[in-house]
C-alpha positions in Angstrom: -46.2 10.2 -16.6 -44.1 7.1 -17.4 -44.3 7.5 -21.0 -42.8 11.2 -20.9 -40.6 11.2 -18.0 -39.7 7.2 -18.0 -37.2 7.4 -14.5 -39.4 9.9 -12.8 -42.5 8.1 -13.2 -41.6 5.0 -11.8 -39.9 6.7 -8.8 -42.9 8.2 -8.4 -45.2 5.3 -8.7 -42.5 3.3 -6.0 -43.8 6.4 -3.7 -47.0 6.1 -4.1 -46.8 2.0 -3.6 -44.6 3.0 -0.3 -47.7 5.7 0.6 -50.1 2.5 0.3 -48.3 0.3 2.1 -47.1 -1.9 -0.6 -43.6 -2.6 -0.1 -43.2 -5.3 -2.5 -44.9 -3.6 -5.1 -42.5 -0.5 -4.5 -39.2 -2.8 -4.4 -40.5 -4.5 -8.0 -41.1 -1.0 -9.4 -37.5 -0.2 -8.2 -36.0 -3.4 -9.0 -37.3 -2.5 -12.9 -36.0 0.7 -13.0 -32.2 -0.2 -11.8 -32.7 -2.9 -14.8 -33.8 -0.7 -17.6 -31.7 2.7 -16.1 -28.8 1.2 -14.6 -26.8 4.7 -15.0 -29.4 6.5 -12.5 -28.3 6.4 -8.9 -32.1 7.4 -7.5 -33.3 4.1 -8.2 -30.5 2.2 -6.4 -30.7 4.7 -3.4 -34.8 4.4 -2.8 -34.0 0.4 -3.1 -31.5 0.6 -0.8 -33.1 2.2 1.6 -36.2 0.1 1.3 -34.1 -2.6 2.1 -32.5 -0.8 5.2 -36.4 -0.2 6.6 -37.0 -4.0 6.1 -33.7 -4.6 8.2 -32.1 -6.4 5.2 -29.0 -5.3 5.6 -27.0 -7.6 3.6 -29.5 -6.7 0.2 -29.2 -3.0 1.3 -25.1 -2.3 1.8 -25.3 -4.9 -1.9 -27.7 -2.0 -3.6 -26.0 0.7 -2.1 -22.3 -0.4 -3.5 
């Protein structure tokens, strides 16, 4: 999936990690996606919500900006 639609594939992969209760891998996937596709807001939004769920509000605010 990531070969044909890299952004969508990585967003789905992060979602799978979240469902498998592997937040570190989900955040790593989303962080990599923000670095490789900085103009796409979807990864920033998901990453910000992940930080918010972890009560890491400083990183959440930084990511949302």
